[in-house]
N, C-alpha and C positions, 0 to 999 in steps of 0.2 A: 489214259492206256493204262491198263496194269503193268507191273512192277516187271514181270517177266518180258515186255517190249524191250525194257533197256539193260538187258540180262543176255548172256550167250545162249539159254536156253532157249529163247525165242527166235533165234536164229539157225537152229541146227536140228534136226529130224529125229525122229525115235531110232534108234539101232539097238541090235541085241552084240552085247561084248563075246569075244573068244572063250572069254574066263569069266563066268558068272558071279563073281564072289566080286569083295571092293576092299582095300587097303583105309584101315580106321584109323589110320594116324594123322594127327593133323599137323599143318605146316608150322613151322616157327620162321620168324625172321621176314624178312621181305618177300611178298607175293606180287607177282605182277601177271594181267591178264592181257593178252596180245592176240589183235586182230589185223588178218592179212587180206588184202582183196588181191586174189591173185590175177598178176598180169606182166607186162612187160613197157617200158618207155624208151623209144629207140630218138636218137638227137640226132639233128643235121649239122652240119658245119655253119648252117645259114640261121641257126638257134631255133630251127622247125623242131616240132617234135610228133613224133607217130605214136599212139596210144592204143595197144592192144590187151583186150579185158580177155581172160582164160574163163569161162563159166559164169555163173550167176551168184554160186555161193561164195561164203568166205572161208578163211581158213583159221583157226583159234588156236590157242595154246595157253597153258598155265606155267609159268615160270615159279618156283617155289624153292624153299629150304628147309630142311630138318638140320637147324642147326645143333643141337646136343640131345643124343638118344642113349636110350639104355641100351646094352649089348642084347638084351631083346630085342626091343623095336629096330634096331639097327640090322640084327640078325632077320628080321620078318620083311623087311624092306629088301635085304640082299638077297633072300631066297624068293621072293616075290621074282625081281629082275631076273635071276639065272635059274630056275626052274621053267623047263620045256612046256610044262604043263600049266604053267601060269602067265607071267609075260614074256618069256624068253626074250628078255633083252627088248628090243625095240620091234619084236615079230607079232606078239598078240595083243589084244585088247582086253580092258577090264574095268571093273566100274570105280567110281572115285566120288566121293561125298562132296562137294565144293562148298565153300565160306557163303555161297549166295542161296542155300537151302536146297538145291537139287543135286540132283546124283546124273554125273556124265557117263558116256564109254570112252574111255583114253585109251592111249598108248604110249610108252616111253618114249620120248626123242631126243635120247641122249645117251652118252655112258654113263655109268653108277659111281662118282668119285666120292668115296669116304676117306675121312679126315678125321683127324685127333690127337690129343697128347695122351691119352689113356684108352685101353681096347674098351674100359666100361662105357667110354662116354665119347662114341662116334658119332660126326656129325656127317649128313650126306646134304652138301650143297650144291646149289645150280643145277635143278632138277626141272627138266622141262618134260612136259605132257602134253600132248597132241588130243585134240579134244575131235572125237569122231563123231560123235552125236549125243543125244540122251537119253537118259533112262525115264521113260515116262512116269511121273508124279501120282 
């Protein structure tokens, strides 16, 4: 099997982002890929279970951090998040080149928390991007 069968890329379809550009700032620190299969489990008092699956696809997220950024890079990310023509918070999708060598269509799925001990060294931690699809290689 090709490696793409073991990556998120192999499980999502090709889509077009709202904003056709990519943030080119690499993550720093812990990076977590998260997969979810949508559904619910109902438990009975007799220990029985009813499992209901919603749809056939999965839901995928990238959780990452930008631990220490220059004022310029922090400003770029802040601009992307807040500009209504770009990401518009969690409203619009854009491209993100991920560490697996592929580019995905993503959307912010979080608030944008900037912190640091000096304005020239701000970090943006606990970023969650929802993967909406892939950009064809």
